[in-house]
C-alpha positions as a Markdown table, in Angstrom:
| # | Residue | x | y | z |
|---|---|---|---|---|
| 1 | Met | 85.8 | 123.9 | 81.5 |
| 2 | Gln | 89.7 | 124.2 | 81.8 |
| 3 | Thr | 91.3 | 120.9 | 81.2 |
| 4 | Ile | 94.8 | 119.6 | 82.3 |
| 5 | Gly | 96.4 | 116.4 | 81.2 |
| 6 | Ile | 98.8 | 114.5 | 83.3 |
| 7 | Thr | 100.8 | 112.1 | 81.9 |
| 8 | Gly | 104.4 | 110.5 | 82.3 |
| 9 | Gly | 106.0 | 107.2 | 82.2 |
| 10 | Ile | 105.4 | 104.0 | 84.3 |
| 11 | Gly | 106.4 | 104.6 | 88.0 |
| 12 | Ser | 106.6 | 108.3 | 87.2 |
| 13 | Gly | 104.4 | 109.1 | 89.4 |
| 14 | Lys | 101.4 | 110.2 | 87.9 |
| 15 | Ser | 99.2 | 108.8 | 90.7 |
| 16 | Val | 101.1 | 111.1 | 93.0 |
| 17 | Ile | 100.4 | 114.3 | 91.1 |
| 18 | Ser | 96.8 | 113.4 | 90.6 |
| 19 | His | 96.6 | 112.9 | 94.6 |
| 20 | Leu | 97.9 | 116.2 | 95.2 |
| 21 | Leu | 95.5 | 117.8 | 92.8 |
| 22 | Arg | 92.5 | 116.1 | 94.6 |
| 23 | Leu | 94.0 | 117.7 | 97.6 |
| 24 | Met | 93.9 | 120.9 | 95.9 |
| 25 | Asn | 90.2 | 120.6 | 95.4 |
| 26 | Thr | 91.0 | 120.0 | 91.4 |
| 27 | Leu | 88.6 | 116.7 | 90.5 |
| 28 | Val | 90.9 | 113.9 | 88.1 |
| 29 | Tyr | 89.7 | 111.2 | 85.5 |
| 30 | Asp | 91.6 | 108.4 | 86.3 |
| 31 | Ser | 91.8 | 106.8 | 82.6 |
| 32 | Asp | 93.4 | 103.9 | 83.0 |
| 33 | Phe | 91.0 | 102.8 | 86.5 |
| 34 | Glu | 88.0 | 104.2 | 84.4 |
| 35 | Ala | 88.9 | 101.9 | 81.2 |
| 36 | Lys | 89.1 | 98.8 | 83.5 |
| 37 | Arg | 85.7 | 99.3 | 85.3 |
| 38 | Leu | 84.1 | 100.6 | 81.5 |
| 39 | Tyr | 85.4 | 96.8 | 80.5 |
| 40 | Glu | 82.7 | 95.5 | 82.7 |
| 41 | Thr | 79.9 | 98.1 | 82.9 |
| 42 | Asp | 80.0 | 99.2 | 79.1 |
| 43 | Thr | 77.8 | 96.9 | 77.7 |
| 44 | Glu | 78.3 | 98.2 | 73.9 |
| 45 | Leu | 82.5 | 98.1 | 74.8 |
| 46 | Ala | 81.8 | 94.4 | 76.4 |
| 47 | Gly | 79.8 | 93.1 | 73.3 |
| 48 | Lys | 82.8 | 94.5 | 70.8 |
| 49 | Met | 85.1 | 92.4 | 73.0 |
| 50 | Lys | 83.6 | 89.4 | 72.7 |
| 51 | Met | 83.3 | 89.8 | 69.0 |
| 52 | Arg | 86.8 | 90.7 | 68.4 |
| 53 | Phe | 88.3 | 88.1 | 70.9 |
| 54 | Gly | 85.9 | 85.5 | 71.6 |
| 55 | Glu | 83.2 | 85.0 | 74.6 |
| 56 | Asp | 85.6 | 83.5 | 76.4 |
| 57 | Ile | 87.0 | 87.0 | 76.9 |
| 58 | Tyr | 84.8 | 87.3 | 79.5 |
| 59 | Tyr | 84.0 | 85.2 | 82.9 |
| 60 | Asn | 81.1 | 82.6 | 81.8 |
| 61 | Gly | 77.7 | 84.4 | 82.2 |
| 62 | Lys | 79.3 | 87.4 | 83.6 |
| 63 | Asn | 80.5 | 90.7 | 82.6 |
| 64 | Lys | 83.8 | 90.7 | 84.3 |
| 65 | Leu | 86.5 | 90.5 | 81.6 |
| 66 | Asn | 89.2 | 87.8 | 81.7 |
| 67 | Arg | 92.5 | 89.6 | 81.9 |
| 68 | Thr | 94.5 | 86.6 | 82.0 |
| 69 | Arg | 93.0 | 85.6 | 78.4 |
| 70 | Leu | 93.1 | 89.0 | 77.2 |
| 71 | Ala | 96.9 | 88.9 | 78.2 |
| 72 | Glu | 97.5 | 85.6 | 76.4 |
| 73 | Ile | 96.1 | 86.4 | 73.3 |
| 74 | Ile | 97.9 | 90.2 | 73.1 |
| 75 | Phe | 101.1 | 88.3 | 73.6 |
| 76 | Lys | 100.3 | 86.2 | 71.1 |
| 77 | Asp | 98.7 | 88.2 | 68.0 |
| 78 | Pro | 100.2 | 91.7 | 67.6 |
| 79 | His | 97.2 | 93.1 | 66.4 |
| 80 | Ala | 95.5 | 92.2 | 69.3 |
| 81 | Leu | 96.9 | 95.3 | 71.3 |
| 82 | Ala | 96.1 | 98.0 | 68.5 |
| 83 | Asp | 92.3 | 96.5 | 68.5 |
| 84 | Thr | 91.8 | 96.5 | 71.9 |
| 85 | Asn | 93.0 | 100.2 | 71.9 |
| 86 | Ala | 90.8 | 100.6 | 69.0 |
| 87 | Leu | 87.7 | 99.7 | 71.3 |
| 88 | Val | 88.4 | 100.8 | 74.4 |
| 89 | His | 89.8 | 104.8 | 73.6 |
| 90 | Pro | 86.5 | 105.6 | 72.3 |
| 91 | Ala | 84.5 | 104.3 | 75.4 |
| 92 | Val | 87.1 | 105.9 | 77.4 |
| 93 | Thr | 87.0 | 109.3 | 76.0 |
| 94 | Arg | 83.1 | 108.9 | 75.8 |
| 95 | His | 83.0 | 108.4 | 79.4 |
| 96 | Phe | 85.5 | 111.3 | 80.2 |
| 97 | Glu | 83.4 | 113.7 | 78.1 |
| 98 | Glu | 80.3 | 112.7 | 79.9 |
| 99 | Trp | 82.1 | 113.1 | 83.2 |
| 100 | Arg | 83.8 | 116.8 | 82.5 |
| 101 | His | 80.1 | 117.7 | 81.4 |
| 102 | Glu | 78.7 | 116.4 | 84.3 |
| 103 | Gln | 81.5 | 118.5 | 86.3 |
| 104 | Ala | 80.4 | 121.8 | 84.3 |
| 105 | Leu | 77.0 | 121.3 | 85.1 |
| 106 | Gln | 78.0 | 121.0 | 89.2 |
| 107 | Gly | 79.9 | 124.7 | 88.6 |
| 108 | Tyr | 83.3 | 122.9 | 88.4 |
| 109 | Ser | 85.9 | 125.4 | 85.7 |
| 110 | Leu | 89.0 | 122.8 | 85.9 |
| 111 | Val | 89.3 | 119.1 | 85.8 |
| 112 | Ala | 92.4 | 116.8 | 85.5 |
| 113 | Val | 92.6 | 114.1 | 83.5 |
| 114 | Glu | 95.4 | 111.5 | 84.4 |
| 115 | Ser | 96.6 | 108.6 | 81.2 |
| 116 | Ala | 99.7 | 106.8 | 80.9 |
| 117 | Ile | 99.3 | 107.2 | 76.9 |
| 118 | Leu | 97.7 | 110.6 | 76.8 |
| 119 | Phe | 99.5 | 111.5 | 73.9 |
| 120 | Glu | 98.6 | 108.8 | 71.7 |
| 121 | Ser | 95.0 | 108.7 | 73.0 |
| 122 | Pro | 92.1 | 110.5 | 71.5 |
| 123 | Leu | 91.8 | 112.3 | 74.9 |
| 124 | Tyr | 95.0 | 114.4 | 74.0 |
| 125 | Pro | 92.7 | 116.7 | 71.8 |
| 126 | Leu | 90.5 | 117.4 | 74.6 |
| 127 | Val | 93.2 | 118.7 | 77.1 |
| 128 | Asp | 94.3 | 122.6 | 77.0 |
| 129 | Thr | 97.6 | 122.0 | 79.0 |
| 130 | Val | 99.6 | 118.9 | 79.2 |
| 131 | Trp | 102.1 | 118.2 | 82.8 |
| 132 | Val | 104.4 | 115.8 | 82.4 |
| 133 | Val | 105.3 | 114.1 | 85.5 |
| 134 | Thr | 109.5 | 112.7 | 85.1 |
| 135 | Ala | 111.5 | 110.2 | 87.1 |
| 136 | Pro | 114.7 | 108.7 | 86.7 |
| 137 | Glu | 114.9 | 105.4 | 84.7 |
| 138 | Glu | 116.3 | 103.7 | 88.0 |
| 139 | Gln | 113.4 | 105.1 | 90.4 |
| 140 | Arg | 110.9 | 104.4 | 87.9 |
| 141 | Leu | 111.7 | 100.7 | 87.4 |
| 142 | Lys | 111.9 | 99.9 | 91.3 |
| 143 | Arg | 109.0 | 102.0 | 92.1 |
| 144 | Ala | 106.5 | 100.3 | 89.4 |
| 145 | Ala | 107.9 | 97.1 | 90.1 |
| 146 | Lys | 107.5 | 97.2 | 94.0 |
| 147 | Arg | 104.1 | 98.6 | 92.9 |
| 148 | Asp | 103.2 | 95.9 | 90.5 |
| 149 | Gly | 104.9 | 93.0 | 92.3 |
| 150 | Val | 106.9 | 92.3 | 88.7 |
| 151 | Ser | 110.7 | 92.1 | 88.4 |
| 152 | Ser | 112.5 | 95.3 | 87.0 |
| 153 | Gly | 113.1 | 93.5 | 83.9 |
| 154 | Ala | 109.5 | 93.1 | 83.3 |
| 155 | Val | 108.8 | 96.9 | 83.6 |
| 156 | Ala | 111.7 | 97.7 | 81.6 |
| 157 | Glu | 110.1 | 95.7 | 79.3 |
| 158 | Arg | 107.0 | 98.0 | 79.4 |
| 159 | Ile | 109.2 | 101.3 | 79.5 |
| 160 | Gly | 110.4 | 100.3 | 76.1 |
| 161 | Arg | 106.9 | 99.9 | 74.6 |
| 162 | Gln | 105.9 | 103.7 | 76.1 |
| 163 | Met | 106.9 | 106.8 | 74.2 |
| 164 | Pro | 110.4 | 108.2 | 75.3 |
| 165 | Gln | 110.3 | 110.4 | 78.1 |
| 166 | Glu | 112.3 | 112.6 | 76.3 |
| 167 | Glu | 109.6 | 113.1 | 73.6 |
| 168 | Met | 107.1 | 114.0 | 76.0 |
| 169 | Ile | 109.0 | 116.5 | 77.7 |
| 170 | Arg | 109.5 | 117.9 | 74.1 |
| 171 | Arg | 105.7 | 118.1 | 74.1 |
| 172 | Ala | 104.7 | 119.2 | 77.8 |
| 173 | Asp | 103.7 | 122.6 | 78.5 |
| 174 | Ala | 104.9 | 121.5 | 82.1 |
| 175 | Val | 107.2 | 119.2 | 83.6 |
| 176 | Ile | 107.1 | 117.8 | 87.1 |
| 177 | Ser | 110.4 | 116.1 | 88.3 |
| 178 | Asn | 109.6 | 113.7 | 90.7 |
| 179 | Asp | 112.9 | 112.2 | 91.5 |
| 180 | Gly | 112.9 | 114.4 | 94.7 |
| 181 | Ser | 114.8 | 117.3 | 93.5 |
| 182 | Glu | 111.9 | 119.8 | 93.9 |
| 183 | Leu | 109.0 | 120.1 | 96.2 |
| 184 | Leu | 105.7 | 118.7 | 94.5 |
| 185 | Ile | 103.3 | 121.0 | 96.2 |
| 186 | Pro | 104.6 | 124.4 | 96.2 |
| 187 | Arg | 105.1 | 123.2 | 92.1 |
| 188 | Ile | 101.5 | 122.4 | 91.5 |
| 189 | Ala | 100.1 | 124.8 | 93.4 |
| 190 | Gly | 102.1 | 127.5 | 91.0 |
| 191 | Leu | 100.9 | 125.1 | 88.2 |
| 192 | Leu | 97.2 | 125.7 | 89.3 |
| 193 | Arg | 97.5 | 129.4 | 89.7 |
| 194 | Gln | 97.1 | 129.9 | 85.6 |
| 195 | Phe | 93.7 | 128.6 | 86.0 |
| 196 | Arg | 92.5 | 130.5 | 89.1 |
């Protein structure tokens, strides 16, 4: 089973590339989406989150993560984000490996995984090639601010906490420029040819 890793900074267009891959009959695992789902469906993860952050990290009697409470904790405690990642990353990795195995059993020989922090996560050793999606910072700020309904200043702060785009490019096997200067469909199709 060949696995493509798709990564890039906030607002770069990772989801656009994932969407195009799906249109080209490549299954894509969205690690951010699955992480949000696993907080509420993985009882082991929920138990560990409650042990680390307290019962009120989930809404009363439900397995629905109180994201507002978690954000408050992370803002006040510099170790809380690392602790959260240390809990959720293994759960996502385990789930991805199960998902990928299921796809192999169904006859698929190629899948992709989208992850904003691929290089920093335990998913990185599981991919065969890394595609980094890039865009100028100004475009990324506008896209993410519009998508998330936040100020460009808030987006700039998040960009500042991510691996620099230049470092991602240096570590990439392929770079996809999502600034309008290249046609994305032919670029993706060309990259996929090496797997088919």
